[in-house]
Every structure is written in structure tokens, then in C-alpha cells.
N, C-alpha and C positions, 0 to 999 in steps of 0.2 A: 394227718399232715406229717410228712417226712421231715425230720430234723435236718437243718443245714449240713451238719457233719455227715449224716447218712447219705445225703444227696451227693456230697463231695466224694464219699467212698464209692457210690454207685457209678459216678462219672469216671472215677479213676479206673475202676474195674473194666468199664466199657472201653476206655481208651487202651488199656493193656490188652484186652481180648482182641480188639480190632488189629492192634499191632502184631499180636501173636499169630493171627490168621494170615496176615501178610507174609510173615516169616516162614510159616508152614508151607505156603504155596511155593515160596522160593526153594525150600529144602527139597520138595518133591521133584524138582527139576534135576537134582544131583543123581547120577547113576550109581549103581552098586560098586562100580569099579573105581569110584573116586577115592583116592587114598588120602590126599591132602586137600583141604578146602582152599581155593584160591583167595587171594586178597580181595576183600569186598569192593565191588565197583562203587564209584561215587554216584549215589542215587539222588536226583533232585526231584522231589515230589511237587507236583503242581498244586499249589495251595489255593487255587481259584476254581470256581465252578460256574459255567456259563448259565446265566439266567435267560428268561424270555427276552427276545429282541425288543428294545425300546420302541415306543410308538413312532419316533422320528427316525427309526432305522439304525440306532446305535446298539451295540452289544454291551450289556452290563455284566461285568465280572463280579459275582457275589463272593463274599468271604467264605473260606473253607469252614465247614462245620467243626472240623477237628480243631482249627485255630480259634474259632469262636468259643469252643468248649474250654480252651486254655484261659481265655479271658474270664469266663464264668467261674472256673476253678480258682483263679487268682482272687476274684472278687469275694468268693466264699471264704477263702483262706484269711483274708484281712478284714472282711466286713461281715463274716458269718454270724457274729453275735450282735450285729447292728439290727435293732428292732424298732422301727419308727411306727408307733401305734397311733392311729387316728380314730379308732372306734370309741365313741363317747361313753358307751357303757363300761368299757374297760378302764377308761381314764377317770371317770366320775366316781372317785373313791369316797367322796363325802356325801354322795346321794342327793345332789342338788336337783331341783326341778329344771325342766328344759330351759326356760327363760329367766331363771332366778339370777339375781345380781347381788351376791353377798357384800355386805358392808361391815367393817370391823371397827372396834374402838381404837382411839389413839394409842392406847397402851399396847395393843396387839401389833399395830403398824410399827411403832417404835421398837418393840422387842424384835420383830423380824428384821428390821433394817439394822439394828444393833448386831444381830447375828451375822448379817452380810458383812458388816465392818470387820469381822474376824477373818474374812476370806479375801480381803483386798487391801492394798496400800492406799487406795483412794478414800478420802474422808467422806463418809456418808452421813448426812444429817436428816433429822425428821422434824418438820415444822409445818405451819399452815400452807405454805406455798407448795411444798412437796406433796402434802395431802391432796391438794387440788389437782395436781397432775396425776396422782394415783387414781383418783376418781375419773379423770379424763380417759386414761388408757384402759382401766378395768371396767368402766361402765359405759360412758358415752361413745368411746371408740373400741368397744369390745370386739366387733367383727374385724376391724383393722388389726388389732392385736393378735387375733387368731391367725390371720393371714401372715403376719410378721413372724409368728412362731414357726410356721411352715417354711417361710423363706430363709429363716435362720439356718435351716438344715442345708441350704445351698450355699450361703455366703459365709457363715461363721467359721467353718473349717479353714477357709482361705484367710479370713481376718486373723484368726488365732495363730496360724502358721507364721505370718509376718510380724504380728505384735510380739510374739515370742522371740523371733529373730532379732528384733530391735530392742528387746528387753523392756517392753512397755507392758503395763498391767493388762491382762487379757480382757478385763472388764471394759476396757475402752472400746471394745467391739460394739457396745450398746450405743456409742456415739453416732454410729451410722444410722441407727433407727431414729434418733432425734433429728438428724440431718435430712434423711430422705425416706424414712419408713421402708428402707430396703428396696426402693424402686431404682433400678440401675439407670433409668431414663429420666429421672427427676430433674427438673429445672426450676429455678426460682425467678421471681420478677426482677431481682437484682442481677441475674446472669450467672448464678452459681449452677454447676452441673454435676450430675452423677451421684453415686452412692455416698460419696464424701463431700459433695457440694463445693467443688473448687471453683473459685473465680478465675477468669482468664489469666490475669497477671500472676496470681499465686501458683496456678498450674504450670505456667511457663518457668517460674523460678525452680520448680521441682521436676522439670524435664518432661512434662506432659505435652505431647504434640497436638496441635490444633491446626487443621487445614480445611479446605472445602470438602474433603472426602472423609477425614477421620477426626475424632475428638477423643483423645485418650482420657479425658476427665470422665467419660462414660465407661472406660475399661475397668472392670472390677479389680483386675490384677495390678495394672500399672497405677491406678488411682490409690489402691490400698498401700502400695509401697510409698507413694508420694505422701500420703496421709501420715504414715509412720515417721517418715523423715521430718515432716512438718511438726508433728507432736514432739519429737525428740528435740528439735531446735527450740521449741517453745519451753520445754522442760529445762533446757540448759539456762534459759533466762530466768524462769520463775521458781523452779524447784518444787512445784506444787501442781498436782494434776487437775485440781478444780480451776486454778488460774489458767492452766493450759487450755482447758475447755472454753473458758471465757474468751481467751485470746484467739482461739481457733474460730470462734463464732463472730466476734466483733472486731478483731485485729488487736495487735499488741499496743497500738497507740491509745485506744480507748481504755484498755486495762491499766496502762501506765498513768494516764490522767486520773483514773479512779484511785490508784494507789497514792498519788500525790495528795489528793483531797483528803485522804485519811491520815496524812502525816507520815506516809511511808509504810503502812501496815500491809504486809503481803499475805492477806487472807481473803478468800472469796466472800465470806459472809460479812467481813468488815467493809469491803468495797462495794458490796451488793447495792446499796442505795444510790451509788454514783455511776453505775453502769447503764448503758442504753437499755431501754425497756425490754427489747426482745432478748437481750443477754441476761437480764435478771431472771428470766424463766428457763434459761438454758440448762444450767446445772441441776436445778430442781427437776426438770423433765428427765434428765439423764438418770437421776436417783430413782425416779418413779418407774422409768422403763426397766431399769435393772431389777427393781423389786417385783414388778408385775410379770416380767418374763420368767423370773425365778419361781414365783408363787402363782403361776397361772391357774393351776388346778384348784387352789383355794378360792379363786374368783370365778370358777365355773367357765374357764376359757380353755379351749383345746385347739391344737394346731390344725390348720387347713393344709393338707399335703401339697408341697410344691410340684410343679410339672416334672421336675428332674432333681436328682440329688447330686451333691458335689462329687461323690466317689464314682458317679456314673458318667462323668464327662472327661474329655481329654482334649489336648491342644496340639495342633499340627502346624508346622511352618508352611506357608504358601510360596510357591516358586514361580508364579505368573499371575497375571490379572485374573480375577475370579468374581463372579456375581452370585448373590444368594439365589437368583433364579436358576442358574446353572446347577447348583448343588441340590436345590429343591426338586427340580424336574428330573434330573438324571439319577440321583440317589434316593430321592423320596424323603429327605430330611424335612420335617415340618417347618414351614416358614416361621411360625411362632417361636420354635426352639432356636432357629438361627438368629432371630432378632433378640431373643432373651439372652443368649450366650455370647453374642457379638455386638453389643450396643454401640461400640465405638465407631462403626462404619455408617456414616450419616446417610449415604445414598445406597446402602445395601450392596456396595461394590468394594472388594478388597483390592487395593492398588498393589503395584509391585515396582520396586526400585532396587538396583544392584547394591546400593549403599545403605539400604535400610531393611529391616526385617518386619514382616507382617504375618499374623497367625490367624487361624480359624479354630474356634472352639466348637466341638461336636459332641453329641451323645455317643458314648463308647460303642454302642451297637452299630454305628455307621462308620467308625474309624477304619475298619478293615476294607469296606467298600470304597472309601475315599482313597486309600493307598493303592488299591488294585486298579482304580480307574482315574488316577490323578491326571495323567497326560491327556486322556480323552476329555476330562472335565474342562481343561483349559481351551480345548478346540471346539467344545460343544456349542451349537447354536440353539438358543432357547426357542420356545413356542412364540415368544414375542419378537423373534428375529434378532435378538441381541448377539452380535458377533464380537469377536475380540477387537476388531478395528473400531467398532462403535464404543466399546468400553475404554479403549486407549484414547479415543477422541475426547471422551468425557473427562478422563483423568488429566489429559493435557490442558484442557480448558480450565480445569480447577487449579492446576498448578502454575498456570501462566503468570498469575498475579498474586503477590503476597504483600503483606504490610509489615514493615520492620519498625519497631518502636525503639527509638534512640535511647541508649543507656548512658549514664554518666561516664565520661572519659572517652566515649566513642567519637570518631570523626568520619567524614565521607570516605577517606582512604581505607580505614579499617572495615567499614561496612561493605565497600566495593570488593575488597579481598574476600570477605566472608561469603559473598554470593557469586564470586568469580565474574564480576562485571567491572566496567570502568566508572571512575568518578564522573566523567562527562555524561555517561548514560544515566547515572542517578540524578544528575542535575536536570537533564532533559526530561526524564519521566516525572519529575516533581516541579518543573517550571522554576528552577532555582538559578539565579545568576551568580550568587556567592556560594562559598563553601561553608557558611555558618550554619550550624544546627544546634539544637538544645535538647537536653534530656526530656523524654516524654513525647517528642515530636514523632509523627507517623510519616513514614516514607514509603512510597510505592516502589516495589522492586519486581522485576521479571527475571527470576533466577534461571529460567530455561533459555533466556535470550542468548544467541550466539554473539561472540565478540564482533562488533561492527567496525570494519577498518576505519570508517570515518570518525569513530570515537577514539581510536587507539592513539596513544602518544607516539610521536615520531621516534623511530629506532635509530640508534647510533650506528655509524658505519664500522666502528671498531668493535672488537669482541668485548670490551669493557666500556659500559656507558659511564661517562663522567661529565660533571657540570663544567669542567675546564680541564685543560691538558694535565694538570697535576692531580686530578681526581678529588677535588674539594668542592663542596657546595656551600655557598654563602646564604645563610638563612635570611629570608625577606620578611617584612612585616606581614603578619596574618598567616604565615605558614606554621605547620606543626609537623611532627614526625610522620604522621599518617600520610599527609599529602606528599611529603618528600619521598617516603618509601614507595608510594604508588608511582611517582614520577620516574624513579630509577628501577622499578620492577623488583624490589627487594622487600623484606619485612622490617617492621619497626624494631623488633628485637635484634636484627642484624645491625642496623644503624647504631643502636645502643651499645652493642658489643664492640663494634669497630671503634666507637668513640668513647668507650668506657663511661657511659651515662648510666646513672642509677635511677633517674626519673625521666619522665617524658617532657619535662620543661626545657625549652630552648629560647634563645633571645635573638632578635634581629641583629644581623652582622656576624653571628657566630659561624665559625668554620666547621663543617662536618665532612668526614671522609665518606665517600659514596662509592666504594669499590664494588660495583655490581658484578656478580659472577657472569661468566660467559653465557650466551643465550643457549648454547647447546654443548654438551661434552662429547668430544670425539672418542670413539671406541674402536677396538680392533674389529675389522669387518668380518673376521672369522669367529668372533666371540659369540657365545650363546647367552651368557649372563655376565654382568659385572656387579660389583658390590660398592654401594655408595655409603660413605661414612657421614652420619648425621652431624650437622654443625649447630651451634647455638642459634636459635631463631628459625631453623628450617621447619617447613611444613611439608606434608606430602605433595601439596600442589606445587610448592617451590621445586621440590625434587623432580616431579614429573616433567616440569617445563625444561629441565636440563637435558632430557633424553628424548630424541625425536620419536614420535609415535607412541610414547608411553603415557598411560592414563593413571589417575589416582586409584581407580578400582583395580587395575592390573597389579599395582604395587601392593594393595591391601590383600588381594587373593593370593599372590605369590608368597607373601610373608605372614599370612594368617593374622593380619592386623585387624582387630575389632574396635580398638579405641585409639585413634591417631594422637590423642592428647597425651598418651603415655610415652611418646617418643622422647628420647633424651640424647643430648650430645654424646657422640661416641658409638651409638648403635649402628650396626651394619645392616643396610637394606639391600636385598637382592633385586636386581633390575634385569628384566628380560629385554635383550637388544637384538633378537633374532630378525626383526623386521626393520631395524635401523638402517 
């Protein structure tokens, strides 16, 4: 067997020799009378090679062997010493029989766990409950543990990268084993999803998108970041990683009640008797998993290799609607790999929106083919007859209806502005006569609905909409700032700024200035761009409305805005008015 470093050397020599032969051929074309070599012409090498025509008539451009070699050389450079051995004979250093299940004394288990205590800031205990879980993972679920040892090679590098970034003990990666057994598609009867088992509400708090087409709780990357943020928030509360785990499993409320029942002692084993039954086994299971995964060989357990390793995958941004069928049929990426690496796409369809980003994760061996054939992929018709218009129809159907859960402090005006619809539309969709809503209430919203003129508030004939000639609105009983802002086409923050309000509280009979800005700003007809100065309370939607034909997405693209929440008063926004 050739050593990895020797293979790298051979590939490097081959690459150099092939380059040298190309140069020699060019040099032969120079005549003897050439005195000075001309400046080298700009040469663009075609990095693609045509493969056989696809059975449905499409030409597939395969990746260049030279560029593919560069990927291999890079992998050898950084992972040349990586050796994932699965041969039982090589790993069985203790000489166990094939089906032997070693069992050790309490003193051996305690000594090994005490040794692990020296490697982590998490307090690890050994007792009867922990021993029972060690027996579970090392004996009764020995085959599952072997599979998890293999899957750890795929997921643990990702976990460790983000745990380190958030300054969380790397050993917290074992929490995902307790939660999901490293199954990215795991779901509980209670509704928790993914590797980190996020409930719908908690996932939303940490920014995980859930629609009819995607569920980012299943996305290993996004869910890991959310889990790290959640764990850090819990650590800020408890300052103890065992209590963090308990709260992660059962919620902070249950942990707080258990602490009260002990008289305020913030220790996991002190509150253990007062925790819900499933949480009483949670931290012991974590300790057992940490122990068994570390001492697998001592228990005659060896990893089952995963179908793919972390360093052999890559992520690409998608620029149009795409289905797994298209990628599978055109590029030959196995459907099992697509589903394993992209579990967040519920219908095996990757949607596309200008305002959001979507990605596909692929084995590295297919990345070059994807890049070379990207535009053809988007236009490809699958064997099933799935055309782009069919995919778009499915996406539109899924996005037509959404449910908004009312949060504390929200009103119909704020919700209407969030989805760019009218309050009257919200009322009609939810059969509401009044504007009263309450936290936790579920409202049906159709975000893609166009503004229906029959729902629109009447426009004022003057450039500034006012409640009365002097521009003052008198607050009526039942009104709030959200309703008033919606009525005059401005934001709550603008009203607060104009009236120097520090809170949202207003009283019936109170006078408020409602100087709504002009419906459109006039610009020089010869101008190509203008610059808008952001004011307190402005949003991109507010600004776009001021300029005819300008959209939020146009403003974002022209100003490279990725997070509109970072806008601040005084910022200069470039506006294209060529079509105004």
C-alpha cells in the first residue's frame, strides 16, 4: 500500500509533467528567428469534459480530472493522517471473543469516570443510575452504539466547531446522542425534531425556520448553532452544565421548581428527586454515553463506518428552485445521500426566494459536476415529468398560508406590517370583528396575498395624511399605537419619536402628532440614483414606499444589506430611480 504522502508526491509530479508537456508544445511553435518572447496570451483552459449524452437528451459536463485532482490533493494535505479503522481484528486489542460483552466492577467504572473528570469542566458522577445506563449502551444497545460511533465521524466535527466557537465544553456533543442517537430525522411523540430535538416554539425563538417545505430543526448546521445559543442562555441562568442539561430536556420551569423544593440548592444531584421522571435519567445517560463512546474498545464495541465523512462533503448556495429528483437523475448523486445530508427539505424540494438563502449539501465528488451543470439543472425535466412550473406551483401552495402565533405586546397593526398586509385582511381571514388579540393566539395569514383595494384604508388627497387640518390625532377608546400607525401608513417608532413617547402606553383623549411623510418623493427625472437618509423608525419597506417602482429587494441588493435590522438613523441608503 502506498503511503498518503507518497500518493500526494506522485500526483504532484503527474500534474507538473502534464503542465510541462503543454509548455513544451507551445515552445516548439517558436521559430529560430524569435529574438524576444511576446507577452503570454491570456489562456482560458476549458475545465470541463463532455460525458455521454444523458438518456433524456441532456449533455452532462463532467468535472475536469485536473481540478478533481486538486480536490484530492487538498484532502490528502489536510486529512492525510486521518485513518478511520473499522477492521475488528485491528481494533480488538484486548482479544475479546466475537460476541463477548465485558462487564467490570464498580471500582473500574468509577476510576475511568474519575479520569474523564480530569478532561472536562462538567461534573461527572458514578452511581447506580449511571451504571444502569452504562449497561444499556454497552450491552443491550451495543449495535446502536457501534452505529453511533460511526455517525460521530460525520457529525462531531460540526458539533465541536460550534461548541468551541460558543466557548461550551466540547463534551456537550454527547448530548445529541442522548437526544436523537445521531439520527438527523429523529422526531419525538411530543413534537421535538432533529439531532438536537427542538420543539417548535423553542426552535422559533432561536431562528429556526419551519414552513410546509422546510424545517430547519432537521438541519444539522442551523440546529447546532441554535443548540449552542440555547445552552449558553441556560448557562447564564444556572452556571452549571448539569443543570443546563436538565433544563434543556425538561425546561427551565421544571428545574426552577425543583431548586425551590430543595431550598434553593443549585445542584443537579440535590434536585434529582424533584425532577420529572424522564429528566432524572437524562444526565446519567449523558455520563454513560460519554464513558461508553470513550471506552468503546474496552467493551468490545467497534464503529460501523458511516456512508460519508464530514471532510468529504461541501455546501453550495442554490440560485433557483431545485428538486432532489433533478440532482439525482442528472448528476447521479444517490438519493440516500441527498436525504441524509439535506434533511431539512421536507418534500425533497429546495425552494428559492430573493430575500432568503437556501443551500444544498453534497458529497465533494459531485460538487464540480453541480457547478458545471448548475443552470441546466434548474431547467431539467425529470423522468417523472417534474418541471420548474410544477415545483413553483407546489411552493406557492405551501407558502400561501401560514400561522402567526401572537406574542406579548403585539397588535394587529404590527402583525399586518410584518407580513405586508392590511389589518382588515387579517380580520377577514380570521373572522374577527374586533381588533382584540391575546398572546398565544394563532392567526391565519396569507403573506403572498396582494393588497386588495377593497381592504385598503382611504387615501388622503393631500401629500400629508392628517386626522385633522392641524395634523393631530385624538386617541379613541380601544386604540393603540399599532392601529394608529397602520391608519396613517407610518411606523409605531415614528409616532413615538414625533411625540417623544418612551413607552407604547396611550390614553383616550390624548393628542398625537401624525405627520405622515409624503406618499412618494419627487426626484430629478435625469437622476440615476438618489441617497435616502434613514430616520428613526424607518424600515426598508417604509423607504421603498417613498419611491415609485422601488422594492425592498432592490434596496437590499444595491446596498449589500443582509440584515435590515442593523439599519440605524443617519445611514445613507442608495436608491435606483432610473425607472421612476
